[in-house]
C-alpha positions as CSV (number, residue, x, y, z in Angstrom):
1,X,60.2,61.8,11.8
2,X,56.7,63.1,11.9
3,X,55.6,66.2,13.8
4,X,51.9,66.5,14.9
5,X,50.2,69.6,16.2
6,X,46.6,69.5,17.5
7,X,44.2,72.5,17.7
8,X,40.5,73.2,18.0
9,X,39.9,72.3,21.6
10,X,38.0,74.4,24.1
11,X,35.0,74.7,26.4
12,X,31.7,73.7,25.0
13,X,28.2,73.1,26.5
14,X,26.7,69.6,26.5
15,X,25.1,68.9,23.1
16,X,27.5,71.2,21.4
17,X,30.1,70.5,18.7
18,X,33.9,71.0,18.2
19,X,36.2,70.1,15.3
20,X,39.7,69.1,16.2
21,X,42.6,69.4,13.7
22,X,45.9,67.6,13.6
23,X,48.4,69.2,11.3
24,X,51.2,66.9,10.3
25,X,54.6,67.5,8.8
26,X,57.6,65.3,8.0
27,X,57.6,61.8,6.6
28,X,53.9,61.7,6.2
29,X,53.8,59.3,3.3
30,X,55.3,56.6,5.5
31,X,52.3,56.7,7.9
32,X,49.9,53.7,7.8
33,X,47.3,55.0,10.3
34,X,46.2,58.1,12.0
35,X,44.2,58.3,15.2
36,X,42.7,60.4,17.9
37,X,43.1,59.3,21.5
38,X,41.9,60.9,24.7
39,X,42.9,60.9,28.3
40,X,40.6,62.1,31.1
41,X,41.9,63.0,34.6
42,X,42.7,59.8,36.5
43,X,42.1,57.6,33.6
44,X,44.2,55.8,31.0
45,X,44.6,57.1,27.5
46,X,42.1,55.5,25.2
47,X,41.5,55.2,21.5
48,X,38.7,57.4,20.1
49,X,38.9,57.0,16.3
50,X,41.4,55.7,13.8
51,X,41.7,56.1,10.0
52,X,44.1,54.1,7.9
53,X,45.7,55.1,4.6
54,X,42.9,53.5,2.7
55,X,40.3,55.5,4.5
56,X,39.0,52.7,6.7
57,X,37.8,54.0,10.0
58,X,37.2,52.5,13.4
59,X,35.5,54.2,16.4
60,X,35.3,53.4,20.1
61,X,31.7,52.5,21.0
62,X,31.0,55.6,23.2
63,X,31.5,58.0,20.3
64,X,30.0,56.0,17.4
65,X,27.4,58.1,15.6
66,X,28.6,61.3,17.2
67,X,32.3,61.6,16.1
68,X,33.8,61.5,12.6
69,X,37.4,61.2,11.7
70,X,38.6,62.4,8.3
71,X,41.7,63.3,6.4
72,X,42.6,66.1,4.0
73,X,45.7,64.8,2.2
74,X,46.2,68.2,0.4
75,X,46.5,69.9,3.8
76,X,48.3,67.1,5.6
77,X,45.6,67.4,8.3
78,X,43.5,64.9,10.2
79,X,40.2,66.1,11.7
80,X,37.9,64.9,14.4
81,X,34.4,66.3,14.2
82,X,32.7,65.9,17.5
83,X,28.9,66.4,17.8
84,X,26.4,65.9,20.6
85,X,29.2,66.3,23.1
86,X,28.7,65.0,26.6
87,X,30.5,65.8,29.9
88,X,32.1,62.4,29.8
89,X,33.9,63.5,26.6
90,X,36.0,65.9,28.6
91,X,39.6,65.0,28.2
92,X,42.9,65.9,26.6
93,X,42.7,64.8,23.0
94,X,45.9,63.6,21.3
95,X,46.7,62.9,17.6
96,X,48.7,59.8,16.8
97,X,50.4,58.5,13.7
98,X,51.6,55.0,13.3
99,X,54.2,53.5,11.0
100,X,53.6,49.8,11.1
101,X,56.7,48.6,9.1
102,X,59.2,50.1,11.6
103,X,56.9,50.1,14.6
104,X,57.1,53.8,15.1
105,X,54.4,55.8,16.9
106,X,54.2,59.6,16.9
107,X,52.2,61.8,19.3
108,X,51.1,65.4,19.4
109,X,51.1,67.3,22.6
110,X,47.3,67.3,22.9
111,X,44.4,69.8,23.1
112,X,42.0,70.1,26.0
113,X,38.3,69.5,25.4
114,X,35.9,70.5,28.3
115,X,32.2,69.8,28.0
116,X,30.4,71.6,30.8
117,X,27.4,73.9,31.4
């Protein structure tokens, strides 16, 4: 079992920055990939950024060059640095952990990000 807790969301003006954190506990060593997803009102949840256990990263096109996903293994934490935020980035952001060998997926409860002037 893996427990994920997101933090760092809030209200920010367009062009501003936020750093989201995902604190993980439990069977962390079994996880193959970590990701940040988001869901805006009336829309489906979508992938934002993924980092695997080798440090390989993948980003969705709308956030490339603006967002950076990273891991701190010593702190068991995954981060999402978000710069040059736009109103269309407004959503609930979720942390996700995947264990490929058993097909398990773990989700946090999410943190709200609102980009508005």
